[in-house]
C-alpha positions as CSV (number, residue, x, y, z in Angstrom):
1,X,42.9,-0.4,48.8
2,X,41.8,-3.0,46.3
3,X,44.3,-6.0,45.6
4,X,43.9,-8.7,43.2
5,X,45.7,-12.2,43.4
6,X,49.5,-12.2,42.2
7,X,50.4,-14.2,39.1
8,X,54.1,-15.6,38.9
9,X,56.2,-13.5,36.5
10,X,53.6,-10.7,36.1
11,X,54.4,-7.2,37.4
12,X,52.0,-5.7,39.8
13,X,50.0,-2.9,38.3
14,X,49.6,0.2,40.6
15,X,46.5,2.4,40.1
16,X,46.3,5.5,41.8
17,X,43.3,8.0,41.4
18,X,43.4,11.8,41.4
19,X,41.3,14.3,42.8
20,X,37.4,13.9,42.7
21,X,37.7,10.2,42.3
22,X,38.3,7.0,44.4
23,X,40.0,3.7,44.1
24,X,36.7,2.1,43.1
25,X,36.8,4.0,39.9
26,X,39.4,1.7,38.5
27,X,37.0,-1.5,39.0
28,X,36.6,-1.8,35.2
29,X,40.2,-1.5,34.6
30,X,41.1,-3.9,37.3
31,X,38.7,-6.5,35.8
32,X,40.4,-6.2,32.4
33,X,44.0,-6.6,34.0
34,X,42.8,-9.5,36.2
35,X,41.3,-11.4,33.2
36,X,44.9,-10.9,31.4
37,X,46.5,-12.4,34.7
38,X,48.1,-9.0,36.0
39,X,47.9,-8.6,40.0
40,X,46.6,-5.1,40.6
41,X,46.4,-2.6,43.4
42,X,44.0,0.3,43.4
43,X,45.5,2.7,46.0
44,X,42.9,4.7,48.2
45,X,44.8,8.0,47.8
46,X,44.2,10.0,50.8
47,X,44.3,13.3,49.0
48,X,45.5,15.4,52.1
49,X,48.7,16.9,50.7
50,X,51.4,15.9,47.9
51,X,53.7,15.0,50.6
52,X,51.3,12.9,52.7
53,X,50.0,11.2,49.6
54,X,53.4,10.5,48.3
55,X,54.6,9.1,51.8
56,X,51.4,7.0,51.6
57,X,51.9,5.6,48.1
58,X,55.6,4.9,49.1
59,X,54.6,2.7,51.9
60,X,52.0,0.9,49.7
61,X,54.7,0.4,47.0
62,X,57.2,-0.8,49.6
63,X,54.7,-3.6,50.8
64,X,54.2,-5.1,47.2
65,X,56.0,-8.2,46.7
66,X,57.4,-8.8,43.1
67,X,60.0,-7.9,40.5
68,X,58.3,-4.7,39.6
69,X,55.3,-2.5,39.7
70,X,53.8,0.0,37.3
71,X,51.6,3.1,38.2
72,X,48.9,5.2,36.6
73,X,46.8,8.2,37.5
74,X,43.5,9.1,36.9
75,X,41.9,12.5,37.0
76,X,38.2,13.7,37.2
77,X,36.4,13.3,34.0
78,X,39.2,11.0,32.4
């Protein structure tokens, strides 16, 4: 899981990859968001099952400090 430094007053952006990708696929997006001062988390989605992955993501989201978090998904070829 990649994590950038939190900025006061900015929501944390949570990026979750889909199948045939990995958290590193968000590197370009993370760089842009970091330049704009947004703390960012790229979750290393384990891709085991819907339930397992949802539980894992829930645990990650629970551990994020701050007033809010956003999520996005990425699919292969996107």
